[in-house]
C-alpha positions as CSV (number, residue, x, y, z in Angstrom):
1,M,-23.5,20.2,-1.3
2,N,-26.6,18.1,-1.7
3,R,-26.0,15.4,0.8
4,K,-29.3,13.7,0.3
5,A,-28.6,13.2,-3.4
6,I,-25.3,11.6,-2.4
7,F,-26.9,9.2,0.0
8,Y,-29.7,8.5,-2.5
9,M,-27.2,7.5,-5.2
10,L,-25.1,5.5,-2.8
11,G,-28.2,3.7,-1.6
12,L,-29.1,2.7,-5.2
13,V,-25.6,1.5,-5.9
14,L,-25.6,-0.7,-2.7
15,L,-29.0,-2.1,-3.8
16,L,-27.4,-2.9,-7.2
17,E,-24.4,-4.6,-5.5
18,A,-26.8,-6.7,-3.4
19,A,-28.5,-7.9,-6.6
20,L,-25.3,-8.6,-8.3
21,M,-24.1,-10.7,-5.4
22,A,-26.9,-13.2,-6.2
23,F,-24.7,-14.5,-9.1
24,P,-21.8,-15.8,-6.9
25,L,-24.5,-17.0,-4.4
26,F,-26.1,-19.2,-7.1
27,V,-22.6,-20.4,-8.1
28,A,-21.9,-21.4,-4.5
29,L,-25.2,-23.2,-4.3
30,G,-24.5,-25.1,-7.5
31,Y,-21.2,-26.3,-6.1
32,R,-22.8,-27.0,-2.7
33,E,-20.4,-24.6,-0.9
34,F,-22.8,-23.8,2.0
35,P,-20.4,-21.7,4.1
36,T,-19.9,-19.4,1.1
37,V,-23.7,-19.4,0.5
38,Y,-24.4,-18.2,4.0
39,A,-21.6,-15.6,3.7
40,F,-23.1,-14.1,0.6
41,L,-26.7,-14.4,1.9
42,K,-25.8,-12.4,5.1
43,T,-23.9,-9.8,3.0
44,I,-26.8,-9.4,0.6
45,I,-29.3,-8.9,3.4
46,F,-27.0,-6.3,5.1
47,C,-26.1,-4.5,1.8
48,G,-29.7,-4.5,0.6
49,A,-31.1,-3.2,3.9
50,L,-28.5,-0.5,4.2
51,G,-28.9,0.6,0.6
52,G,-32.7,0.5,0.8
53,L,-32.8,2.7,3.9
54,M,-30.3,5.2,2.4
55,A,-32.3,5.5,-0.9
56,F,-35.7,5.6,0.8
57,F,-34.9,8.4,3.3
58,S,-33.0,10.5,0.7
59,K,-35.1,10.2,-2.4
60,T,-36.8,13.6,-1.9
61,S,-33.7,15.5,-3.2
62,T,-31.9,13.8,-6.1
63,K,-30.6,16.8,-8.2
64,F,-26.9,17.3,-8.2
65,F,-24.1,19.0,-10.2
66,A,-20.5,18.4,-11.0
67,K,-19.2,18.6,-7.4
68,E,-21.7,16.1,-6.2
69,G,-21.0,13.9,-9.2
70,F,-17.4,13.5,-8.2
71,V,-18.2,12.8,-4.6
72,I,-20.9,10.3,-5.5
73,V,-18.6,8.4,-7.8
74,A,-15.8,8.3,-5.2
75,L,-18.0,7.3,-2.3
76,C,-19.9,4.7,-4.3
77,W,-16.6,2.9,-5.3
78,I,-15.4,3.0,-1.7
79,G,-18.8,1.8,-0.5
80,I,-19.1,-1.2,-2.8
81,S,-15.5,-2.2,-1.9
82,L,-16.1,-2.0,1.8
83,I,-19.2,-4.3,1.6
84,G,-17.8,-6.5,-1.2
85,A,-15.0,-7.6,1.1
86,I,-17.3,-9.0,3.7
87,P,-17.8,-12.5,2.1
88,F,-14.1,-13.1,2.1
89,V,-14.0,-12.4,5.9
90,L,-17.1,-14.3,6.8
91,T,-15.9,-17.4,5.1
92,G,-12.5,-17.2,6.6
93,A,-10.8,-17.2,3.2
94,I,-9.2,-13.9,4.0
95,P,-9.7,-13.4,7.7
96,N,-7.9,-10.0,7.9
97,Y,-10.4,-7.3,6.8
98,V,-7.7,-4.9,5.3
99,D,-6.4,-7.8,3.2
100,A,-10.0,-8.6,2.1
101,L,-10.5,-4.9,1.3
102,F,-7.3,-4.9,-0.7
103,E,-8.5,-7.9,-2.7
104,T,-11.9,-6.4,-3.3
105,V,-10.7,-3.0,-4.3
106,S,-8.2,-4.7,-6.6
107,G,-11.2,-6.5,-8.2
108,F,-13.5,-3.6,-8.6
109,T,-10.8,-1.2,-9.9
110,T,-9.7,-4.0,-12.3
111,T,-6.2,-4.0,-10.9
112,G,-5.7,-7.7,-10.3
113,S,-3.1,-7.3,-7.5
114,S,-3.6,-10.0,-4.9
115,I,-2.6,-10.9,-1.4
116,L,-3.6,-14.5,-1.9
117,T,-0.8,-17.1,-1.9
118,D,-3.0,-19.9,-3.0
119,V,-5.8,-18.8,-5.3
120,E,-7.1,-22.4,-5.9
121,A,-7.9,-22.8,-2.2
122,L,-10.9,-20.4,-2.6
123,S,-14.4,-21.8,-3.1
124,H,-16.0,-21.5,-6.6
125,G,-18.4,-18.9,-5.3
126,L,-15.6,-16.6,-4.0
127,L,-13.5,-17.2,-7.2
128,F,-16.5,-16.2,-9.2
129,W,-17.2,-13.1,-7.1
130,R,-13.5,-12.2,-7.3
131,S,-13.6,-12.2,-11.1
132,F,-17.1,-10.8,-11.4
133,T,-15.9,-7.7,-9.6
134,H,-13.6,-7.1,-12.6
135,W,-16.5,-7.2,-15.0
136,I,-18.7,-4.9,-12.8
137,G,-15.9,-2.4,-12.4
138,G,-14.6,-2.6,-16.0
139,M,-17.1,-0.3,-17.6
140,G,-18.2,1.3,-14.3
141,V,-20.8,0.4,-11.8
142,L,-22.5,3.8,-12.1
143,V,-22.5,3.6,-15.9
144,F,-24.3,0.3,-15.5
145,M,-26.8,1.8,-13.2
146,L,-27.5,4.6,-15.6
147,A,-28.1,2.0,-18.3
148,I,-30.7,0.1,-16.4
149,L,-32.5,2.8,-14.4
150,P,-35.5,4.5,-16.1
151,K,-34.0,8.0,-15.9
152,N,-33.2,10.7,-18.4
153,K,-31.6,13.5,-16.3
154,A,-29.1,15.9,-17.8
155,Y,-27.0,15.8,-14.6
156,N,-26.4,12.1,-15.1
157,M,-23.6,13.2,-17.4
158,H,-21.7,14.3,-14.3
159,L,-21.5,10.7,-13.2
160,M,-20.3,9.4,-16.6
161,R,-17.6,12.1,-16.8
162,A,-16.4,11.4,-13.2
163,E,-16.3,7.6,-13.6
164,S,-15.3,7.0,-17.3
165,P,-11.6,6.6,-17.9
166,G,-9.9,9.1,-20.2
167,P,-9.3,12.8,-20.5
168,Q,-12.9,13.5,-21.8
169,V,-16.2,11.8,-22.2
170,D,-18.7,12.6,-24.9
171,K,-22.2,11.4,-25.3
172,L,-22.6,9.1,-28.3
173,V,-26.2,10.0,-28.6
174,P,-28.2,12.9,-27.0
175,R,-29.5,10.9,-24.1
176,V,-27.0,9.8,-21.4
177,R,-28.9,6.7,-20.6
178,T,-28.9,5.6,-24.2
179,T,-25.1,6.2,-24.3
180,A,-24.7,4.0,-21.2
181,E,-26.9,1.3,-22.8
182,I,-24.8,1.3,-26.0
183,L,-21.5,1.1,-24.1
184,Y,-22.7,-1.8,-21.9
185,G,-24.4,-3.5,-24.8
186,I,-21.0,-3.6,-26.7
187,Y,-19.3,-4.7,-23.5
188,L,-21.7,-7.5,-22.8
189,A,-21.7,-8.7,-26.4
190,M,-17.9,-8.9,-26.5
191,T,-17.8,-10.7,-23.1
192,I,-20.3,-13.3,-24.3
193,L,-18.4,-13.8,-27.5
194,L,-15.1,-14.4,-25.6
195,I,-16.9,-16.9,-23.3
196,C,-18.3,-18.9,-26.2
197,I,-14.9,-19.0,-28.0
198,L,-13.1,-20.2,-24.9
199,I,-15.7,-22.9,-24.3
200,M,-15.4,-24.0,-28.0
201,L,-11.6,-24.2,-27.4
202,K,-12.4,-26.7,-24.6
203,M,-11.6,-24.4,-21.6
204,P,-13.7,-25.5,-18.6
205,V,-16.9,-23.6,-18.4
206,F,-16.2,-22.1,-15.0
207,D,-12.8,-21.0,-16.0
208,A,-14.1,-19.5,-19.3
209,F,-16.5,-17.3,-17.4
210,C,-14.0,-16.1,-14.8
211,I,-11.2,-15.5,-17.4
212,S,-13.6,-13.7,-19.6
213,F,-14.7,-11.4,-16.8
214,G,-11.1,-10.7,-16.0
215,T,-10.3,-10.1,-19.7
216,A,-13.3,-7.9,-20.4
217,G,-12.7,-5.7,-17.3
218,T,-8.9,-5.8,-18.0
219,G,-8.6,-7.0,-14.4
220,G,-6.4,-10.1,-14.3
221,F,-7.7,-12.3,-11.5
222,G,-7.4,-15.9,-12.5
223,V,-8.7,-19.1,-11.0
224,L,-5.4,-21.0,-11.1
225,N,-2.1,-20.2,-9.4
226,T,-0.5,-20.1,-12.8
227,S,-2.8,-17.3,-14.0
228,V,-3.4,-18.2,-17.7
229,G,-0.1,-20.1,-18.1
230,S,-1.7,-23.5,-17.8
231,Y,-4.1,-23.0,-20.7
232,T,-3.3,-24.0,-24.3
233,A,-1.3,-21.7,-26.5
234,V,-4.4,-21.0,-28.7
235,Q,-6.5,-20.1,-25.7
236,Q,-3.8,-17.7,-24.5
237,V,-3.5,-16.0,-27.9
238,V,-7.3,-15.6,-28.0
239,I,-7.2,-14.1,-24.5
240,G,-4.3,-11.8,-25.6
241,F,-6.3,-10.6,-28.7
242,F,-9.4,-9.9,-26.6
243,M,-7.4,-8.0,-23.9
244,A,-6.1,-5.8,-26.7
245,A,-9.7,-5.4,-28.1
246,F,-11.1,-4.4,-24.7
247,G,-8.3,-1.8,-24.5
248,V,-9.7,0.1,-27.5
249,N,-11.9,3.1,-27.2
250,F,-15.4,1.8,-27.1
251,N,-16.7,4.8,-29.0
252,L,-14.9,3.4,-32.0
253,Y,-16.9,0.2,-31.8
254,Y,-20.1,2.2,-31.8
255,F,-18.9,4.0,-35.0
256,M,-18.2,0.7,-36.6
257,L,-21.7,-0.6,-35.6
258,I,-23.4,2.4,-37.3
259,G,-21.2,2.0,-40.4
260,Q,-18.9,5.0,-39.8
261,W,-15.7,2.9,-40.3
262,K,-13.7,5.9,-41.5
263,N,-14.3,7.8,-38.3
264,A,-13.2,4.7,-36.3
265,L,-10.1,3.7,-38.4
266,R,-8.7,7.2,-38.7
267,S,-8.3,7.5,-34.9
268,Q,-4.8,8.6,-34.1
269,E,-5.1,7.1,-30.7
270,L,-6.0,3.7,-32.2
271,H,-3.0,4.0,-34.6
272,L,-0.6,4.8,-31.7
273,Y,-2.1,2.1,-29.5
274,V,-1.7,-0.7,-32.2
275,G,1.7,0.6,-33.1
276,I,2.9,0.4,-29.5
277,I,1.7,-3.1,-29.2
278,A,3.3,-4.2,-32.4
279,V,6.7,-2.6,-31.8
280,S,6.8,-3.8,-28.1
281,T,5.9,-7.3,-29.1
282,A,8.5,-7.4,-31.8
283,L,11.3,-6.0,-29.6
284,I,10.5,-8.4,-26.7
285,T,10.2,-11.4,-29.1
286,I,13.7,-10.8,-30.5
287,N,15.1,-10.1,-27.0
288,I,13.7,-13.4,-25.4
289,R,14.1,-15.6,-28.4
290,F,17.1,-17.4,-26.9
291,M,14.9,-18.6,-24.0
292,Y,12.6,-20.5,-26.3
293,P,13.1,-23.5,-28.6
294,G,11.4,-21.6,-31.5
295,W,10.1,-18.2,-32.6
296,A,6.4,-19.2,-32.0
297,G,6.7,-19.6,-28.3
298,A,8.6,-16.4,-27.9
299,L,6.1,-14.5,-30.0
300,K,3.1,-15.9,-28.2
301,D,4.4,-15.0,-24.7
302,A,5.6,-11.6,-25.9
303,F,2.2,-10.7,-27.4
304,V,0.2,-12.0,-24.5
305,Q,2.3,-10.1,-21.9
306,V,2.4,-6.9,-24.0
307,S,-1.3,-7.1,-24.4
308,S,-1.8,-7.9,-20.8
309,I,0.4,-5.0,-19.5
310,I,-0.6,-2.2,-21.8
311,T,-4.3,-2.9,-21.2
312,T,-3.5,-3.1,-17.5
313,T,-5.1,-6.6,-17.3
314,G,-2.3,-8.4,-15.5
315,F,-2.7,-11.9,-16.7
316,S,0.6,-13.8,-17.0
317,S,1.4,-16.6,-19.4
318,T,5.0,-16.9,-18.0
319,N,7.2,-15.6,-15.3
320,F,8.3,-12.4,-17.2
321,D,10.4,-11.4,-14.1
322,L,13.0,-13.8,-15.5
323,W,13.2,-12.0,-18.9
324,P,16.2,-9.9,-19.9
325,T,16.3,-6.3,-18.6
326,L,15.3,-4.8,-21.9
327,S,12.0,-6.8,-22.0
328,R,11.2,-6.1,-18.4
329,T,11.9,-2.4,-18.9
330,I,9.5,-2.3,-21.9
331,L,6.8,-3.9,-19.8
332,V,7.3,-1.3,-17.0
333,L,7.0,1.5,-19.5
334,L,3.8,-0.1,-20.8
335,M,2.4,0.0,-17.3
336,F,2.4,3.7,-17.4
337,C,1.2,3.9,-21.0
338,G,-2.1,2.2,-20.4
339,A,-4.9,1.6,-22.9
340,C,-7.1,4.0,-24.8
341,A,-9.6,6.5,-23.3
342,S,-13.1,5.2,-22.8
343,S,-11.9,1.6,-22.6
344,T,-11.8,-0.7,-19.6
345,G,-8.0,-0.3,-19.3
346,G,-6.1,1.9,-16.9
347,G,-2.8,3.7,-16.9
348,L,-2.2,7.2,-18.2
349,K,-4.1,6.4,-21.4
350,V,-2.7,6.6,-24.9
351,S,-4.8,9.7,-25.7
352,R,-3.0,11.7,-22.9
353,I,0.4,10.5,-24.2
354,L,-0.7,11.5,-27.7
355,I,-1.8,15.0,-26.6
356,G,1.3,15.4,-24.5
357,V,3.6,14.6,-27.4
358,K,1.7,17.0,-29.6
359,M,2.0,19.7,-26.9
360,V,5.7,19.2,-26.7
361,H,6.0,19.4,-30.5
362,S,3.9,22.6,-30.5
363,E,6.2,24.1,-27.8
364,V,9.3,23.3,-29.8
365,R,7.8,24.9,-32.9
366,A,7.0,28.0,-30.8
367,F,10.7,28.4,-29.9
368,I,11.7,28.1,-33.5
369,H,8.8,30.3,-34.9
370,P,7.7,32.5,-31.9
371,K,5.1,34.4,-34.0
372,S,3.5,31.3,-35.6
373,V,0.1,30.2,-34.3
374,R,-0.8,26.6,-34.9
375,A,-3.6,24.6,-33.1
376,I,-2.9,21.2,-31.7
377,R,-5.2,18.7,-33.5
378,V,-6.2,15.1,-32.8
379,D,-8.1,13.3,-35.6
380,G,-8.4,16.6,-37.4
381,K,-10.1,18.3,-34.5
382,P,-8.4,21.1,-32.4
383,V,-7.6,20.2,-28.9
384,S,-9.3,22.8,-26.6
385,P,-7.2,24.8,-24.1
386,D,-9.2,23.1,-21.3
387,V,-8.2,19.6,-22.4
388,R,-4.5,20.7,-22.7
389,R,-4.7,22.3,-19.3
390,S,-6.3,19.2,-17.7
391,T,-3.8,16.9,-19.4
392,S,-0.9,18.9,-18.0
393,I,-2.4,19.1,-14.5
394,Y,-3.2,15.3,-14.6
395,F,0.5,14.5,-15.3
396,I,1.6,16.8,-12.4
397,V,-0.8,15.4,-9.9
398,Y,-0.1,11.8,-11.1
399,M,3.6,12.3,-10.4
400,I,3.1,13.8,-7.0
401,I,0.9,10.9,-5.8
402,F,3.2,8.4,-7.3
403,V,6.3,9.8,-5.6
404,F,4.5,10.1,-2.2
405,S,3.1,6.5,-2.5
406,M,6.5,5.1,-3.4
407,L,8.1,6.8,-0.4
408,V,5.6,5.2,1.9
409,V,5.9,1.7,0.3
410,T,9.7,1.8,0.5
411,L,9.4,1.8,4.3
412,D,8.8,-2.0,3.9
413,D,12.3,-2.2,2.6
414,F,11.6,-4.7,-0.2
415,G,14.0,-2.9,-2.6
416,L,13.7,-0.2,-5.2
417,V,12.4,-2.5,-8.0
418,T,9.6,-4.0,-5.9
419,S,8.5,-0.7,-4.4
420,F,8.5,1.1,-7.7
421,T,6.6,-1.5,-9.6
422,A,4.2,-2.2,-6.7
423,V,3.1,1.4,-6.8
424,A,3.1,1.4,-10.7
425,A,1.0,-1.8,-10.7
426,A,-1.5,-0.4,-8.2
427,F,-1.8,3.2,-9.5
428,N,-2.1,2.1,-13.1
429,N,-4.4,-0.8,-12.2
430,I,-2.0,-3.4,-13.7
431,G,-1.8,-6.2,-11.1
432,P,1.6,-7.8,-10.9
433,G,4.8,-5.9,-10.7
434,L,8.4,-7.2,-10.4
435,G,10.3,-8.7,-7.5
436,V,8.2,-9.6,-4.5
437,C,5.0,-8.6,-6.2
438,G,6.0,-10.2,-9.5
439,P,3.9,-12.6,-11.7
440,I,4.6,-15.5,-9.3
441,G,4.5,-13.3,-6.1
442,N,1.8,-11.3,-4.4
443,F,1.2,-8.4,-2.0
444,S,0.6,-10.4,1.2
445,S,4.0,-9.5,2.8
446,F,3.4,-5.7,2.5
447,S,2.6,-3.8,5.7
448,I,-0.9,-2.6,6.5
449,L,0.2,1.0,5.9
450,S,1.5,0.1,2.4
451,K,-1.7,-1.8,1.6
452,L,-3.8,1.1,2.6
453,V,-1.7,3.4,0.4
454,L,-2.0,1.0,-2.5
455,I,-5.8,0.7,-2.0
456,F,-6.0,4.5,-2.4
457,D,-3.7,4.3,-5.4
458,M,-6.0,1.7,-7.0
459,L,-9.1,3.7,-6.5
460,A,-7.4,7.0,-7.6
461,G,-6.0,5.3,-10.7
462,R,-9.3,3.8,-11.7
463,L,-11.3,7.0,-11.1
464,E,-8.7,9.3,-12.8
465,I,-7.4,10.7,-9.5
466,F,-9.6,13.8,-9.1
467,P,-12.8,12.2,-7.7
468,M,-10.7,10.8,-4.8
469,L,-8.9,14.1,-4.2
470,V,-12.2,16.0,-4.1
471,L,-13.1,14.0,-1.0
472,F,-10.2,15.6,0.9
473,A,-10.9,19.2,-0.2
474,P,-12.7,21.1,2.7
475,V,-14.5,23.3,0.2
476,T,-16.3,20.2,-1.1
477,W,-18.3,19.7,2.0
478,K,-19.5,23.3,2.4
479,R,-23.2,23.8,1.8
């Protein structure tokens, strides 16, 4: 275990976080919110000093391998969350540190679950930071660091594979740094486009930035207590469309940019993803039609909520907890489905579901024709035994953690629906669940123990479980 390499990378990430905190600092200055300014200034100084010391005294040994890559990713996400929570405590907006940590982890992991009962009571600087954490965490803070640092190390791929969501990560081009630049370039361009469209649709500029950050990172923190429900129908539809767009595998956007449209459009994962959205929207629209004066309103809310839940964004245009059982059940199933691999969305990922379905089909065929040998293929390419094995193991570990987390959360005695959907919302990085933690509720009434478990779930869900589990394996820390 190369501990110096771990401390070096953690130091660089903390320096990056200190630099990124300058944005909410300037926002607070612009709105003359001086308590918030002082809070961010103190945090920036502390974060920068700590990161600088760690990087300076550990820079002599920076080479690492897969094991260190997983540890670095896990510790960096924990570290930025621990420090990112400080401004909430210093301003008194969230005086309890565990609550502030819950809010910050929820932001960086793009979950969107909140302990706040009145979002609008926060200062503009804190609201901006709260939404900005979504954008930072959406594509991955370490991927961002790889994109801006002048490095071309082969072992940087260990960081991308440990942090990027999905069953596998491939380099778009030979250099890892160039791959990171491409991904963040597409991410930034789509975010700017959404901001411009929302401003043209007469959404307040501050709201447009914050909502765009939440949409791009598929996070779901809003600046109003009604989430996106107070915005116009057109604005909501645009947000819904972009939520779905950010849930698409970003590799496909790269193929489109270089003119390989056939490679992009033939993606079976994309076909399944779009099909799930279309079918779910249609079923919910029909099911909730009686609650609306016309089909347009039902279709709009159905599409926005389906797009919000499958991409694990968590914005709400209406209180879907009041919808019929069928519609709510579909949304709960979409919580587990998630978006595409290599997107900013969470959940199990459509690619894993696709591979899982093909594995079941292959196994059924093996029972019928025991001597037949047929490879499992996705997009015409055979799925390797390693990918099939990792997919199966992921499902098993996922269920074990989910069951354990739910048993702990049920100690709060909020009922089965609340407990189940609270864990589902945290582990799949959704945001709102049903019941107490529904679209008009929050997580403030959960116990400290439950919040700590849900914090772990949010981090494990965002980092694809294993980087977090590696921290608890004794063999990890052996030299």
